[in-house]
VEXDREN-2710 file (C-alpha; in Angstrom, 1 decimal):
% VEXDREN-2710
k/r/px/py/pz
1/MET/23.4/-0.9/-3.6
2/LYS/24.0/0.4/-0.1
3/ASN/21.4/3.1/-0.5
4/ASN/18.9/0.5/-1.6
5/THR/19.6/-1.6/1.4
6/ASN/19.3/1.4/3.8
7/ASN/16.0/2.3/2.2
8/GLN/14.6/-1.2/2.5
9/ASN/15.7/-1.3/6.2
10/LEU/14.0/2.1/6.8
11/ILE/10.8/1.0/5.0
12/SER/10.7/-2.1/7.2
13/LEU/11.2/0.0/10.3
14/TYR/8.5/2.4/9.2
15/ASN/6.1/-0.4/8.5
16/LYS/6.8/-2.0/11.9
17/THR/6.1/1.4/13.5
18/ARG/2.9/1.7/11.6
19/GLU/1.8/-1.7/12.8
20/ASN/2.5/-0.6/16.4
21/PHE/0.3/2.4/15.9
22/LYS/-2.5/0.3/14.5
23/ASP/-2.3/-1.8/17.7
24/LEU/-2.3/1.3/19.8
25/ASP/-5.4/2.7/18.0
26/LYS/-7.1/-0.7/18.4
27/TYR/-6.8/-0.6/22.2
28/TYR/-7.5/3.1/22.4
29/ASN/-10.8/2.4/20.6
30/GLU/-11.5/-0.5/22.8
31/CYS/-11.0/1.6/26.0
32/GLU/-13.2/4.3/24.5
33/PHE/-16.0/1.9/23.8
34/LEU/-15.9/0.2/27.2
35/GLN/-15.6/3.5/29.1
36/PHE/-18.1/5.7/27.3
37/TYR/-20.4/3.5/25.2
38/HIS/-20.8/0.3/27.2
39/PRO/-22.3/1.4/30.6
40/GLU/-22.2/-2.1/32.2
41/ASN/-18.4/-2.1/31.9
42/THR/-17.1/0.1/34.6
43/ARG/-13.4/1.0/35.3
44/GLU/-13.2/-1.9/37.7
45/SER/-14.4/-4.5/35.2
46/GLY/-12.0/-7.1/33.9
47/ALA/-12.6/-6.3/30.2
48/PHE/-11.8/-2.6/30.7
49/SER/-8.7/-3.4/32.9
50/ILE/-7.3/-5.7/30.1
51/ALA/-8.0/-3.1/27.4
52/GLU/-6.4/-0.3/29.5
53/ASP/-3.3/-2.4/30.2
54/ASN/-2.9/-3.1/26.5
55/PHE/-3.4/0.6/25.7
56/ARG/-0.7/1.6/28.3
57/TYR/1.6/-1.1/26.9
58/TYR/1.3/0.1/23.3
59/LEU/1.7/3.8/24.3
60/GLY/5.2/2.7/25.4
61/ILE/5.8/0.6/22.3
62/ALA/4.7/3.4/20.0
63/LEU/6.9/5.9/21.9
64/THR/10.0/3.7/21.6
65/SER/9.4/2.8/17.9
66/LEU/8.8/6.4/17.0
67/ARG/12.1/7.5/18.6
68/ILE/14.0/4.7/16.8
69/LEU/12.4/5.7/13.5
70/MET/13.3/9.4/13.8
71/ASP/16.8/8.5/14.8
72/ALA/17.1/6.2/11.7
73/MET/15.8/9.0/9.5
74/ASN/18.4/11.4/10.9
75/LEU/15.7/13.7/12.2
76/HIS/17.8/14.6/15.2
77/GLN/16.4/18.1/15.7
78/THR/12.9/16.7/15.5
79/LEU/13.7/14.0/17.9
80/PHE/15.1/16.5/20.4
81/VAL/11.9/18.6/20.3
82/PHE/9.9/15.4/20.5
83/ASN/11.8/14.3/23.7
84/GLU/11.3/17.7/25.3
85/GLU/7.6/17.6/24.6
86/GLN/7.4/14.0/25.8
87/LYS/8.9/15.0/29.2
88/LYS/6.2/17.7/29.7
89/ILE/3.4/15.3/28.6
90/GLN/4.8/12.6/31.0
91/SER/4.8/15.1/33.8
92/ASP/1.4/16.5/33.1
93/CYS/-0.1/13.0/32.7
94/SER/1.7/11.4/35.7
95/GLY/-0.5/8.6/37.0
96/LYS/-3.2/9.1/34.3
97/LEU/-1.5/8.2/31.0
98/THR/-4.6/6.2/29.9
99/GLU/-7.2/8.7/31.0
100/MET/-9.7/9.7/28.4
101/ARG/-11.9/12.8/28.3
102/MET/-15.1/13.3/26.4
103/HIS/-15.2/16.5/24.3
104/HIS/-19.0/17.1/24.6
105/ILE/-19.2/19.7/21.9
106/LEU/-17.4/17.6/19.2
107/ASP/-18.6/14.4/20.8
108/VAL/-15.2/12.8/20.6
109/THR/-12.8/11.3/23.2
110/THR/-9.2/12.5/23.7
111/ASN/-6.1/11.2/25.4
112/ASP/-3.1/13.6/25.6
113/LYS/-0.4/11.0/25.1
114/HIS/-2.3/9.4/22.2
115/ILE/-2.7/12.8/20.5
116/PHE/0.9/13.7/21.1
117/LEU/2.3/10.5/19.5
118/HIS/0.0/10.6/16.5
119/LYS/0.9/14.2/15.9
120/TYR/4.5/13.2/15.2
121/PHE/3.8/9.9/13.5
122/ASP/1.3/11.4/11.1
123/LEU/3.8/14.1/10.1
124/ILE/6.5/11.5/9.5
125/SER/4.1/9.3/7.6
126/SER/3.3/11.9/5.1
127/TYR/7.0/12.3/4.4
128/VAL/7.8/8.6/4.3
129/ASP/4.9/7.6/2.2
130/ALA/5.7/10.2/-0.4
131/LYS/9.5/9.4/-0.5
132/PHE/9.5/5.6/-0.3
133/GLU/6.3/4.8/-2.1
134/ASN/7.7/6.6/-5.1
135/ASN/10.8/4.5/-4.9
136/GLU/8.8/1.3/-4.7
137/LEU/6.6/2.4/-7.6
138/SER/9.6/3.2/-9.7
139/MET/11.0/-0.3/-8.9
140/LEU/7.7/-1.9/-9.8
141/LYS/7.4/0.0/-13.1
142/SER/11.0/-1.0/-14.0
143/ILE/10.1/-4.7/-13.5
144/LEU/7.0/-4.5/-15.6
145/GLU/8.7/-2.6/-18.4
146/ASN/11.3/-5.4/-18.6
147/THR/8.7/-8.2/-18.8
148/GLY/10.0/-9.1/-22.3
149/LYS/13.5/-9.6/-21.0
150/LEU/12.2/-11.5/-18.0
151/ILE/10.4/-13.9/-20.3
152/MET/13.4/-14.3/-22.6
153/ASP/15.8/-15.0/-19.6
154/ARG/13.5/-17.8/-18.5
155/ASP/13.4/-19.2/-22.0
156/LEU/9.6/-19.1/-22.1
157/ASN/7.4/-19.0/-25.1
158/PRO/4.0/-17.8/-23.6
159/SER/0.8/-18.2/-25.4
160/ASN/-1.5/-16.2/-23.1
161/GLU/-1.7/-13.7/-20.3
162/SER/-1.6/-16.3/-17.5
163/GLU/1.8/-17.7/-18.5
164/ILE/3.2/-14.2/-18.4
165/THR/1.6/-13.1/-15.2
166/ASN/2.7/-16.3/-13.4
167/SER/6.3/-15.6/-14.2
168/VAL/6.1/-11.9/-13.4
169/LEU/4.4/-12.7/-10.1
170/ASN/7.2/-15.0/-9.1
171/VAL/9.7/-12.2/-9.6
172/LEU/7.5/-9.5/-7.9
173/SER/7.1/-11.7/-4.8
174/LEU/10.9/-11.6/-4.3
175/VAL/10.7/-7.8/-4.1
176/PHE/7.2/-7.2/-2.7
177/PRO/6.3/-10.0/-0.2
178/ASP/2.6/-9.1/-0.4
179/ALA/2.4/-9.6/-4.2
180/THR/-0.6/-11.8/-4.9
181/GLY/-2.5/-13.3/-7.8
182/ASN/-5.7/-13.4/-5.7
183/VAL/-7.2/-10.0/-6.1
184/ASN/-10.9/-9.0/-5.9
185/ILE/-12.3/-5.6/-6.8
186/ASN/-15.9/-5.6/-5.6
187/GLN/-18.4/-3.4/-7.2
188/VAL/-22.2/-3.2/-6.7
189/LEU/-23.2/-5.9/-9.2
190/SER/-20.0/-7.7/-10.0
191/THR/-16.5/-8.7/-8.7
192/TYR/-13.5/-8.1/-10.9
193/LYS/-10.2/-9.9/-10.7
194/PRO/-7.0/-8.1/-11.8
195/ASP/-4.0/-10.3/-12.6
196/ILE/-1.7/-9.1/-9.8
197/GLY/-2.1/-7.0/-6.7
198/LEU/0.3/-5.3/-4.3
199/ARG/-1.7/-4.6/-1.2
200/SER/0.9/-2.4/0.5
201/LEU/1.0/0.0/-2.5
202/ASN/-2.8/-0.3/-3.4
203/VAL/-1.6/-1.3/-6.9
204/ALA/-3.5/-3.6/-9.3
205/ILE/-1.8/-4.9/-12.5
206/GLU/-3.5/-6.2/-15.7
207/TYR/-1.7/-7.9/-18.5
208/LYS/-2.9/-8.1/-22.1
209/PHE/-1.4/-10.6/-24.6
210/ALA/-1.5/-9.7/-28.3
211/ASP/-0.2/-11.9/-31.1
212/ASN/-1.4/-9.8/-34.1
213/LYS/-2.8/-6.3/-34.9
214/ASN/-6.4/-7.2/-34.3
215/GLU/-5.5/-8.6/-30.9
216/VAL/-3.8/-5.3/-30.0
217/LYS/-6.9/-3.4/-30.9
218/LYS/-9.0/-5.9/-28.9
219/ALA/-6.7/-5.6/-25.9
220/LEU/-6.9/-1.8/-26.0
221/GLY/-10.7/-2.1/-25.8
222/GLY/-10.3/-4.4/-22.9
223/ILE/-8.1/-1.9/-21.1
224/TYR/-10.6/0.9/-21.6
225/GLU/-13.3/-1.4/-20.1
226/ASP/-11.1/-2.2/-17.1
227/MET/-10.6/1.5/-16.5
228/LYS/-14.4/1.9/-16.1
229/VAL/-15.1/-1.1/-13.9
230/TYR/-12.1/-0.7/-11.6
231/SER/-12.7/2.9/-10.9
232/GLY/-14.0/3.9/-7.4
233/SER/-12.2/1.1/-5.5
234/ARG/-10.9/2.3/-2.1
235/ASP/-8.5/-0.6/-1.7
236/TRP/-7.0/-0.4/-5.2
237/THR/-6.2/3.1/-6.3
238/LYS/-3.3/2.7/-8.7
239/PHE/-3.4/0.6/-11.8
240/TYR/-0.7/-0.6/-14.3
241/THR/-1.8/-2.2/-17.5
242/VAL/0.9/-4.0/-19.5
243/LEU/0.3/-4.7/-23.2
244/TYR/2.5/-7.6/-24.2
245/MET/2.9/-7.9/-28.0
246/THR/4.7/-10.7/-29.7
247/ASP/6.0/-8.4/-32.4
248/ASN/6.0/-4.6/-33.1
249/TYR/2.5/-4.5/-34.5
250/PHE/2.2/-0.9/-33.5
251/SER/4.8/1.5/-32.1
252/LYS/4.8/2.3/-28.4
253/ASN/4.0/6.0/-29.2
254/GLN/1.0/5.0/-31.3
255/ILE/-0.5/2.9/-28.5
256/LEU/0.2/5.5/-25.8
257/HIS/-1.2/8.3/-27.9
258/ASP/-4.4/6.2/-28.5
259/PHE/-4.6/5.5/-24.8
260/LYS/-4.6/9.2/-24.0
261/TYR/-6.9/10.1/-26.7
262/VAL/-9.6/7.6/-25.7
263/GLY/-9.5/8.7/-22.0
264/ASP/-6.4/8.9/-20.0
265/ASN/-6.8/8.4/-16.3
266/ASN/-4.2/9.7/-13.8
267/SER/-4.5/6.5/-11.7
268/TRP/-3.6/4.3/-14.7
269/THR/-0.1/3.8/-16.1
270/PRO/0.1/2.0/-19.5
271/ILE/3.2/0.0/-20.3
272/VAL/3.9/-1.5/-23.8
273/VAL/6.4/-4.3/-24.2
274/VAL/7.5/-6.7/-26.9
275/GLY/8.6/-10.2/-26.2
276/LYS/8.6/-13.8/-27.2
277/GLY/5.4/-15.7/-27.5
278/GLN/2.8/-17.2/-29.8
279/ARG/-0.9/-17.9/-29.2
280/LYS/-1.7/-21.6/-29.6
281/ARG/-3.6/-22.1/-32.9
282/LYS/-6.8/-24.1/-32.9
283/LYS/-6.4/-27.3/-34.8
END
């Protein structure tokens, strides 16, 4: 439990650092625009002065948050090297921390302090994303795989996907604060709406409810259609599809084998669960 708490604290610290770098990049881009692409705004103009002050401020914020993050991750040797490089950068950039230079061959602007901070943050990001995103995805998959138990514990008797997804969303929101039932995947001609989305993980989740064998087959067809229409989204890159059966109409191995045979997709993770429920019969 202690490790989970430590991981959550580290993830929160990393996310805060990432937000600080987004703000840093925002004001870097604003300074770049005003200095090089907006001739009427000179260095003495009010707009540029404000942007430059903000850029200078977030250089300091990014520096501090990056040091705290490396210390929390026990990257003490990396932090030592970082501090030594920082001293040299600070000395070389004395009085001109926010100065930007245009690289005329590549047609890009550069700032030594900005490049230095991003070098370390980008390296740490690749490590953190791989380590902790996998932990969060494992936690998510465990919750989805236990949908049947979740429904039973709440003494529910669902009759459709919506009743299940509403309950699951309530649980997910306790673990993933950005869990939402308001998801849009925009394609050229249409907009599609998965049942649940986790924006921080770029994950979309679809539930299929099946109360007999024919509904299982129909649900599988719907899953294959989802795989086609959701593909290509930049915002949603990982998909979980949960087939919720009210009885063991087919074995899990049968369904997963069929899923792979029809067209497995590495970005899609199929999950099969059995739980309480009965579709309301038409009178």
